[in-house]
C-alpha positions in Angstrom: -32.5 -124.8 230.1 -28.8 -124.8 229.2 -29.7 -125.1 225.5 -32.0 -122.1 225.8 -29.3 -120.0 227.5 -26.8 -121.0 224.7 -29.3 -119.9 222.1 -29.8 -116.5 223.8 -26.1 -116.0 224.0 -25.6 -116.8 220.3 -28.5 -114.5 219.3 -27.1 -111.7 221.3 -23.7 -112.3 219.7 -25.2 -112.1 216.2 -27.1 -108.9 217.0 -23.9 -107.3 218.4 -21.9 -108.4 215.4 -24.5 -106.9 213.1 -24.5 -103.6 215.0 -20.7 -103.4 214.9 -20.6 -104.2 211.2 -23.0 -101.3 210.3 -20.6 -98.5 210.7 -18.0 -100.4 208.6 -20.6 -101.1 205.9 -21.5 -97.4 205.8 -17.8 -96.4 205.5 -17.4 -98.9 202.6 -20.4 -97.4 200.8 -19.0 -93.9 201.3 -15.8 -95.0 199.5 -17.7 -96.8 196.8 -20.1 -94.0 196.2 -18.2 -90.8 197.0 -20.7 -88.2 195.7 -23.8 -87.4 197.7 -26.8 -85.2 198.2 -29.7 -85.3 200.6 -33.5 -85.4 200.1 -36.2 -84.7 202.7 -39.3 -86.9 202.6 -42.4 -85.6 204.5 -45.6 -87.2 205.6 -48.2 -84.4 205.5 -50.8 -86.4 207.3 -51.4 -86.3 211.1 -51.4 -90.1 211.1 -48.8 -92.8 210.6 -48.5 -94.5 207.2 -46.9 -97.8 206.2 -45.0 -98.8 203.0 -44.9 -95.3 201.6 -43.6 -95.0 198.1 -41.2 -92.2 197.4 -40.4 -91.0 193.9 -37.5 -88.6 193.2 -38.6 -87.6 189.7 -36.1 -87.7 186.9 -36.8 -84.1 185.8 -36.5 -82.9 189.4 -33.3 -84.9 189.8 -31.7 -83.7 186.6 -32.3 -80.1 187.4 -30.5 -80.4 190.8 -27.8 -82.9 189.8 -27.2 -83.0 186.0 -24.4 -85.6 186.3 -26.2 -88.0 188.6 -25.3 -91.6 187.6 -28.6 -93.6 187.5 -26.6 -96.9 187.2 -24.6 -96.6 190.4 -26.2 -95.2 193.5 -27.5 -96.2 196.9 -30.0 -94.5 199.3 -29.1 -94.3 203.0 -31.2 -93.6 206.1 -28.4 -92.7 208.5 -26.1 -95.8 208.4 -28.8 -98.1 207.0 -29.1 -98.7 203.3 -32.6 -98.5 201.9 -33.6 -100.7 198.9 -34.1 -98.5 195.8 -34.4 -98.7 192.1 -34.3 -96.4 189.1 -37.1 -96.4 186.7 -35.7 -95.8 183.2 -38.6 -97.1 181.0 -41.7 -96.0 182.8 -43.0 -93.0 180.9 -44.7 -91.3 183.9 -42.8 -92.5 186.9 -39.1 -92.2 185.8 -36.6 -91.5 188.6 -35.5 -93.0 191.9 -38.0 -95.2 193.7 -37.9 -96.3 197.3 -40.4 -97.5 199.8 -40.3 -96.5 203.5 -41.6 -99.2 205.8 -43.3 -96.6 208.1 -43.5 -92.9 208.7 -44.8 -91.2 211.8 -47.5 -88.5 211.8 -46.1 -85.3 210.2 -42.7 -86.8 210.1 -39.9 -85.4 207.9 -37.0 -87.6 207.3 -33.7 -86.7 205.6 -32.1 -89.4 203.4 -28.8 -89.4 201.6 -28.4 -90.5 198.0 -24.8 -91.6 197.3 -23.5 -92.3 193.8 -20.3 -92.7 191.8 -19.8 -90.6 188.7 -19.2 -93.5 186.2 -19.8 -97.2 185.8 -22.5 -99.5 186.9 -23.1 -101.1 190.3 -26.0 -103.5 190.8 -27.3 -103.7 194.3 -29.2 -106.9 195.4 -32.5 -106.4 197.2 -35.4 -108.6 198.0 -37.9 -108.8 195.1 -41.2 -107.4 196.3 -42.9 -106.6 192.9 -43.0 -108.2 189.5 -44.5 -107.6 186.0 -44.4 -110.2 183.2 -45.9 -111.2 179.9 -45.4 -114.8 178.7 -46.3 -116.2 175.3 -45.8 -119.4 173.5 -43.0 -119.7 171.0 -42.1 -122.5 168.6 -45.7 -123.5 167.8 -48.3 -121.9 165.5 -51.9 -120.8 165.3 -54.4 -123.2 163.9 -57.4 -121.0 163.5 -57.9 -119.3 166.8 -56.0 -121.9 168.8 -52.2 -121.9 169.3 -50.8 -125.4 169.0 -47.4 -126.5 170.3 -44.6 -124.3 171.6 -43.4 -123.4 175.0 -44.0 -120.3 177.1 -41.3 -117.6 177.1 -41.4 -114.2 178.8 -41.2 -111.3 176.4 -40.7 -107.6 176.9 -43.4 -106.5 174.4 -46.0 -107.9 172.2 -48.3 -106.7 169.4 -51.3 -109.0 169.8 -51.7 -111.3 166.8 -55.0 -110.9 164.9 -55.7 -114.6 165.5 -55.6 -114.3 169.2 -58.8 -114.4 171.3 -60.0 -115.7 174.6 -58.7 -119.2 175.5 -56.3 -119.3 172.5 -53.7 -121.0 174.8 -51.2 -118.5 173.4 -50.6 -116.2 176.4 -49.9 -117.7 179.9 -52.9 -116.9 182.1 -54.3 -115.0 179.1 -52.5 -111.6 179.6 -49.9 -109.6 181.4 -49.6 -109.9 185.1 -48.3 -107.7 187.9 -47.9 -108.2 191.6 -46.7 -107.0 194.9 -45.9 -109.0 198.1 -49.7 -108.6 198.9 -51.7 -109.5 195.8 -51.4 -110.2 192.1 -53.4 -109.0 189.1 -53.8 -109.7 185.4 -55.9 -108.5 182.6 -57.2 -110.4 179.6 -55.3 -109.4 176.6 -58.2 -110.0 174.2 -61.6 -108.6 173.4 -62.6 -108.8 177.1 -59.8 -106.5 178.4 -61.0 -107.0 182.0 -58.9 -107.1 185.2 -58.9 -110.2 187.3 -57.3 -111.0 190.7 -54.9 -113.7 192.0 -55.2 -113.9 195.7 -51.9 -114.8 197.4 -51.3 -116.9 200.5 -47.6 -115.9 200.5 -45.5 -112.8 200.3 -43.2 -114.5 197.7 -43.5 -113.7 194.0 -45.8 -116.2 192.3 -46.7 -115.1 188.8 -43.7 -116.9 187.2 -45.3 -120.2 188.1 -49.0 -119.4 187.4 -50.5 -121.1 184.4 -47.6 -123.3 183.5 -49.9 -126.3 183.7 -52.7 -124.8 181.7 -55.6 -122.4 182.3 -57.5 -124.5 184.8 -54.5 -125.0 187.1 -55.1 -121.7 189.0 -58.8 -122.0 189.5 -58.3 -124.3 192.4 -56.7 -123.4 195.7 -52.9 -123.9 195.6 -50.3 -123.3 198.3 -49.5 -119.9 196.7 -53.2 -118.9 196.3 -55.6 -118.9 193.3 -57.7 -116.9 190.9 -60.3 -115.5 193.2 -62.7 -113.6 190.9 -65.2 -114.5 188.3 -65.1 -111.7 185.8 -67.3 -112.9 182.9 -68.8 -109.8 181.1 -68.2 -107.4 184.0 -65.6 -104.8 184.8 -64.0 -107.3 187.2 -62.1 -104.8 189.4 -60.9 -101.6 187.9 -61.2 -102.4 184.2 -61.2 -99.3 182.0 -64.3 -98.5 179.9 -66.5 -95.6 178.9 -70.2 -95.4 179.8 -72.4 -95.0 176.8 -76.0 -96.0 176.1 -76.6 -97.3 179.6 -73.6 -99.7 179.4 -70.0 -99.8 180.4 -68.2 -100.3 177.1 -64.9 -102.2 177.7 -62.0 -102.0 175.3 -63.4 -104.8 173.1 -63.0 -103.7 169.5 -59.6 -102.3 168.4 -57.5 -102.1 165.3 -54.4 -103.3 167.1 -53.0 -103.6 170.6 -49.4 -103.2 171.8 -48.4 -104.1 175.3 -44.9 -103.8 177.0 -43.4 -104.4 180.4 -42.1 -101.0 181.3 -40.7 -101.9 184.7 -40.0 -105.2 186.4 -38.3 -104.0 189.6 -37.8 -105.1 193.1 -39.9 -102.2 194.5 -42.0 -101.0 191.5 -43.4 -102.7 188.4 -45.6 -101.4 185.5 -47.3 -102.5 182.3 -48.0 -100.1 179.4 -50.7 -100.9 176.8 -51.5 -98.9 173.7 -55.0 -99.7 172.2 -55.2 -98.2 168.7 -58.6 -97.6 167.1 -60.7 -98.4 170.1 -64.4 -98.3 169.0 -66.1 -96.5 171.9 -69.2 -94.3 172.3 -69.7 -94.3 168.5 -66.2 -93.1 167.6 -62.6 -94.3 167.4 -59.9 -93.3 169.8 -56.4 -94.4 170.8 -56.2 -95.3 174.4 -52.9 -95.4 176.3 -52.9 -97.3 179.7 -50.2 -97.5 182.4 -50.7 -99.9 185.3 -48.3 -99.9 188.2 -47.8 -101.3 191.7 -45.2 -100.9 194.4 -43.9 -103.0 197.2 -46.1 -103.4 200.3 -49.4 -102.3 198.8 -52.5 -103.9 197.4 -53.2 -100.9 195.2 -52.8 -100.8 191.4 -52.5 -97.3 190.0 -54.1 -96.9 186.5 -53.2 -93.8 184.4 -55.1 -93.5 181.1 -54.9 -91.1 178.2 -56.8 -91.0 174.9 -56.1 -89.3 171.6 -57.9 -89.0 168.3 -61.4 -88.5 169.7 -63.4 -87.1 172.6 -64.8 -89.6 175.1 -67.6 -88.3 177.4 -66.1 -90.1 180.4 -63.7 -92.7 181.6 -65.5 -95.4 183.4 -64.4 -98.2 185.8 -66.1 -100.3 188.4 -66.6 -103.8 189.9 -68.4 -107.0 189.2 -72.0 -107.1 190.5 -72.2 -110.0 193.0 -75.3 -110.8 195.1 -73.1 -112.2 197.8 -71.4 -108.8 198.4 -72.6 -105.6 199.9 -71.8 -102.4 197.9 -70.4 -99.2 199.5 -70.1 -95.8 197.9 -68.2 -92.7 199.0 -67.7 -89.6 196.8 -64.7 -88.5 198.8 -63.6 -84.9 199.3 -60.5 -82.8 198.9 -58.8 -84.6 201.8 -59.8 -88.2 200.8 -60.2 -90.2 197.7 -63.7 -91.5 197.0 -64.4 -95.1 196.5 -66.8 -97.7 195.0 -66.4 -100.9 197.0 -68.0 -104.3 197.7 -67.3 -106.8 200.4 -68.6 -110.3 201.1 -68.2 -114.0 200.3 -67.7 -113.2 196.7 -64.4 -115.0 196.0 -64.3 -118.1 193.8 -63.1 -120.0 196.9 -66.4 -118.9 198.6 -64.6 -116.8 201.2 -64.5 -113.1 202.0 -63.1 -110.7 199.5 -63.1 -106.9 199.4 -62.6 -105.0 196.1 -62.7 -101.3 195.4 -61.8 -98.6 193.0 -60.6 -95.2 194.4 -60.7 -91.8 192.6 -60.2 -88.1 193.1 -63.4 -86.3 194.3 -62.9 -83.6 191.6 -63.0 -86.3 188.9 -66.2 -87.8 190.0 -69.3 -87.7 187.7 -71.7 -90.4 189.0 -72.3 -93.8 190.5 -74.4 -96.0 188.3 -74.6 -99.6 187.1 -75.4 -101.9 184.1 -76.4 -105.5 183.9 -73.0 -106.8 184.9 -71.1 -104.1 186.9 -71.3 -101.5 189.6 -69.9 -98.4 187.9 -68.3 -95.1 188.6 -67.8 -92.6 185.8 -65.0 -90.0 185.9 -64.4 -86.8 184.1 -61.2 -86.7 181.9 -59.0 -83.7 182.3 -56.9 -82.9 179.1 -58.0 -86.3 177.9 -56.4 -88.0 180.9 -57.7 -89.8 184.0 -56.3 -91.7 186.9 -57.7 -94.0 189.5 -56.7 -96.9 191.7 -58.1 -100.3 192.5 -57.6 -102.9 195.2 -58.4 -106.4 196.2 -58.1 -107.7 199.8 -58.7 -111.5 200.4 -59.1 -113.0 203.8 -56.6 -115.8 203.2 -53.7 -113.4 202.6 -51.0 -113.5 205.3 -52.4 -111.1 208.0 -55.3 -110.5 205.7 -58.3 -108.3 206.3 -61.0 -110.3 208.0 -64.2 -108.2 208.3 -66.2 -105.6 206.4 -65.6 -103.0 209.0 -61.8 -103.5 208.8 -62.0 -103.3 205.0 -63.9 -100.0 205.1 -61.5 -98.6 207.6 -58.6 -99.6 205.3 -60.2 -97.8 202.4 -60.6 -94.7 204.5 -57.0 -94.8 205.5 -55.6 -95.4 202.0 -58.0 -92.8 200.6 -56.5 -90.2 202.9 -53.0 -91.3 201.9 -53.7 -91.0 198.2 -55.1 -87.5 198.6 -52.0 -86.5 200.7 -49.0 -88.2 199.2 -45.5 -87.9 200.8 -43.6 -84.9 199.5 -40.0 -85.0 198.3 -37.5 -82.2 198.3 -33.9 -82.3 197.0 -31.9 -80.3 199.4 -29.4 -77.7 198.2 -25.7 -78.2 199.1 
């Protein structure tokens, strides 16, 4: 009993010390970052939301504060510092990114952005997202196989002509991206399909995946495993076009260039340029941006094509007899979805997967021999959709079909009603 009382006293002392230190920390940040402005973030929904990403766009920011220093700033919620990052390389999501742990229904919150006019200050925050691409260096191709060498992370890669599936050249066969919820990869070869790494931890794991070869992640590990059999299907959320009764993946191209555009603590993204994609009887250039933020299972996929006129942008899910399919066209207040749920993971346990899309982009639900399919109407040769995987072995994972469908309804409403951001005038 005495030991428990001592522990309580010590805990109370630590909490009190932390509370007393907060005003001093805020004062120090004010001195270090003397310039400031405020932003107002609003949840338009009449329901609470968690892990809400906020983007203060670069163009919006520069109009209001031309001399804002992107290399030395902090974001404050009252006296508390909020983790943030600045996206410099992402072509569509440049600006200040932060993630609010929760927002109440219809809540408006005023945050303060503090900065110094010159120099660089690196703030240390927990890493909750990651994107990487790892290839072998120091060896050589012998035919279609890469022999020798060691894996090294690279910022960008033009895919060698010799590379194909199972070449043993790219670690886990393509780029990977993850949040503290789930990890994804796509095959950087003729398959160009998205696969899922289920996670049993909130820690970043991709840096260790595939270091012992391709088979090492097909069995359950302490961190998780590859949980989807993709084969010739769309996996989850792979990009394609529907033509001649079939979803045509990005299989035949003249060349492919991939780059890690952001590898941040809160937001990470992968950009891929497919040149000369042979699709629907023509050649087009397809530009893809995949992104993920902290606290979410969702990958956002923004695509654009040039040099041709595709009839549709298609995505979808693998057809699995162990999973029940669900379809919802959505409306102006909620994204639609194509989903499946059941014991369809490679670990023979429950897995829910879905793609989500704007109702106004919807053309039709259909299927081919390998995939359940949704076709979308491009606008100005662009399209956007999201995809998600939820595995029952995640920490606090979704356990039932009803829970998964409720989750899709909630995130569908959030996607259709994103938080709004206003930079306040002085």
